[in-house]
N, C-alpha and C positions, 0 to 999 in steps of 0.2 A: 444584508450581509449574511454570511455563508459560514458556518463553522465543522471542524472536522476533530472526531472526537478518537485516537488508535487506543485500541484494548489488547490483551493478549500478553504481550511480553515478559521477558523474565529469562532467568536462569536454568539451563538445563542442558544436561552431558552430551558430548558426544555420540551422535548417531540416535538422539531422543528427537523429540518433535515439539512443535508448537504451534497454535493457531493465532494468527493475528487477523483484530479486525478493525474496521474505520468506518464508522458513520458520519454522512456528513447533513447539516441539517440547517435550516433557515432556510431564507430567498431562494430556492428554485425549484425554473420553470422547465430545463434540461440540461444535461452537460454532455459532454462527447466521451471524456475517459475518464478512468480514475485508477492509480497509479502508486504502484509501492518502490519507494528508493531505500536508499539505507547511505549511512555515512559512520565509517570506524576513524577513528581518532588517526589525523594526520595525512587522511585519504580525500578524495574528492568523494562528491556526489553520486551515488550511483543506480543508475535507474534496473531494479531487479525482476519487475513486472507492470503489464500495464495492460488492462482489459477498457475495451471501446463499449459503449451502446452497441454495437452493430454485433458484438460479438466477438472480432478478433481480438487474439490473445499472440502477449511477446513477452519472451523470455531473457536474460541474461544469458551466457553459454552456461556460465556455472552455477546455476543451480536449476537446469532443462532437466527434468526426470525425478528432483525431488521435490520442488516447490510447486505448487499448484493452486493460481487465482483463481478469485471467481467473484459473483456478484450478483446482489440482491436489489437490482432494478426500481422495484415498487420502495424500498426501503432507502434508495440511497446510500447502501452501505457494501462495501469490498472486504473480501477475506482473504488470507491469504495463508495456506496451509505448507509447513515447512517440516519435513522429514529429512532424517538423514541427516540432521546438521552438524554441521563441522566447526571448531574453533573461528575458523577464518570469515565466517558467517555472523561473527558478532558486530556488532556497528548499532545503531540509532536507526529505527526503521519509521521512515515519514511516509504519511499519506499524500496522498495531492489529487484534487479534483480538478480536469482540464475542460476549460471555455465552457462555465457555467454559465446560465444566463437566467433572470429573473423573472425576465417577462419576455413575449414571443418576440418580438422585436427590438429587445435590449441590448447593453453592450454584451462582449464576456469576460471573464477573471478567470483568473485561475485562485486555488486555493490551498491550503498548505497546512497539514497537523501538526502538532507541536513534536511530536515524535515519541518513538516507544525504546528504551533499551531490550535489545537481544543480546543475552551473553551467552557463551556455548564454552562448557568448560569443565573440566573433572575434578 
């Protein structure tokens, strides 16, 4: 079993910054990517940023130039540095570990964290 724990959320004023962390622990032999999603009330879950083991990175257009995703592969931890925050960034942010395998030839699974609230308001 794999557990993902997010931290770093909270309330911040527009223009401010937050840094989210997500640590994956448990039976992990390897994983393909770690991903940040967000979901605001009444909206669909949206992929915010993704970082693969090979280092490739993707962002949703609305956060490009403001958010930076990074990863500590040795610790299976992913970070999301969020700068120039806007009220429309308000959402629950969720971390996902993609294609996690517990053993070299085992099946893969995706795992999700419980989510953390980010509120951008004056």
